[in-house]
N, C-alpha and C positions, 0 to 999 in steps of 0.2 A: 271181558277186557276193559270197561269202563270202570270197573272197581279200581284195576290196579294202574291205569291213566289217573285215576282219583287219589290211590294212596301214592301213587311214586311224585306226587304234584304237593302230597301233603307234606312229605319226607323233604321235598328239596325247599321246601318252603321253611320250613322249622329249622331245616340245617345252613340257610342264609341268614335268619335270624341268629342261630349261633353262631357264623361267623361273622355278624357286623360286631357281636359284640364281645370277641376276642379283637377285632380291630379297635372298637374303641376303649379296650383297655390298656393297648397301647399309645394310643394316644392319650390318654389321660397320663399314662407312666411316664411318657415327654414333657405332659406339660406341669405334672408333679414336680420332676426333676428340675427342669428349668425355674419354678417358682421357687425350689431349694437351693439354687445354686445364687438364685438374686437375692434372695432375703438373707446370704448368708454372706455377702460383702460387705465392708467397713462400709461404714456411713460418711455421706459427703454432704458440703453445703448445695444445695439445688440447684444443677447445673443451669447457665443460661442457654442453652439450645439443648432439647429436649427430643429423643426420639423413644415414640410408644413401643418399638420392640427392643430396643438396645438395653434400655431405662428402665421397663417393666420389671416392678416390684424392688429396685433398688433402694436402700435403704435411705434418705435421707435427712438433714437437719436444715429447718426453717425457721427461720424469726422474723416477727411481725406483729400484726395484731388485729383481731377479730374486730371485724368492721362493726358486729350485729347482724349483718346480714347471714341468711339461714333458711336453708329449705330441709323440708322433715321428707324419708324413706320409711312408708309401712314397711317395721320387724317386728323380729319376736325373737324371746329367748327361751332356751330349756327351765325349765322350774320356774321361770318369772312369768312369763305371758306374753299378751302382746304389748308392742312400744313402735317409738321408731327410731331411725338411725339419723342423726345429726349432721346436715352437711352446712358446714361454717365458710366462709370467704375469711381468707387469710392474706393480710397488705405486706408485703416486704417493704424495706425501707427503701429501695430503689422500685416502689411504684407498683412492682408488679401483684396480680392478685391471681391465687390459689385458691383448689377447694380443699377444703379437709373434712374426712370422714371421720369423726371425732368420736364415734360411736353411738350407744344403744341406751334412750332413756325410755322408762316406761311409760304405761298412758298416765299413769298418773302424775307426774313430774313433766310431760311433752309439753304444757302449758307455761311452764315458768319461765317468766324474763333470763335470758342468758345477760352475761356481760362482754363489756365491750372493754377490752385489756389488749398491754401486749401479754407474748408469749412465745416462747419457743416450743415448737412441734418435732416428733422425732415420730420418722414414720417412712412407709414404703409406697414410691412411685404407682399410681395402677391409672388403667385408661376406662373404666368400666363403661360397659353398656349390657346391663342385666335387664333388657325389657326385649321382647319378641311382639310378633303379629299379634299377639292374645293379651298383650299388658294394654290395661289401657290408659290414657291418659293421665295427668295430674288433675285431683280432683277440684272443681273448677271455683265451690264452696269453702271447702277448709283448705285448699293449699297443698294436701297431703299426696304424696308421689306414691310408686307403687313399685317402681324400680329405679337404678342408678343410673344414670342416663351422661357421663362427661362432656359429651358436646351441648346436648340441649341444656342443661344446669348452668353450662360457663356462658351461654346464650342468653339465660335468663339474669344471672347474677352480676355478668360482663367482665368474665375470670378467664384465664387460659383455660382448656379444655384437660386441665389434668389434678388427677385425683391426689391429695396425700392420705394416705390411710393411717390415721394416728398407734402406734406400738403403745405408747404410756397414754393417762386420765391428762385432758388437758382442761380439768376444772367443771365449775357447772355440776358438778355431780352424774355426768354423764361416762358410761363406763365403757372404757378403748375396747374395741373388734378388731387389734391386730389381724396382719395377713399371715395366715397359718395354714400349712396344708394336712397338720392331724383331723382339721376337722370338714377337709375333703375326702368322701370315700371313693375306694376305687373296686367297687362290687362289681365288674362287670365278667371275671371268670366265672363266679357265682351263677350269672343271669344267662353265660353261653353253654356252663351244664345243664343248665335247666333247660334247655329248645334243644341239645343234642339228645337227652335225653328224651324228651317229649320225640323225638326223631324215630326215637328208638324204637319208642312203644308204639308209635303209629305204623312203623315198617313193618313190627310183628302181627298188631291187628291185622294190616295190608296183606301180609301172605297167609298169615291163619281165612281170613274172608275168601281169598281167591281161593285157597285147600277145599271150605266148605262148596264153595260154585264149580268148580272142577268134577268134586265127587258127584255132585247131585245131575251134573249131565249126562 
């Protein structure tokens, strides 16, 4: 009886993981559909009043001046290696200060000076908070961040807690990393099949074990 209970518990646990992966697949699909719909809207001048839900991923155009105030986030690129994402302050003519995720710089280039200059940025609005309970705080010596956090970065740089993720290069040799659904995988169906397959194997092994025990009685 204990073998049967253990087998049923294992099958139930593995099936629950498969069901969770199916749920995550549908959640991710909704997220990607929302992102696609947001990205495809016509670009507008940054609205005066922003809503993190309504305006997430909205294409915008912002004219202003990079002030030289910058934060760096640890990052990397395939086939390139380690580097940083450059987060700069854009001060608009009306005095508004927004955060711009300008994109990627390699380790070799991350120490070079960035120019203070007028610029027109095309990009998508975001309110990222990539950190979690396991993300370390910014390095006290280097100032390097380990995740984007709109609220925390805005407090440091005295800006609105809003990101514009640049879609095109903004100068200084920085490679833009635009918002793009093609880089976000939705592999949860494959994971679900794996868990359901393991549950089936576990059930077969349990049935075989119970059959052998009953034969020995």
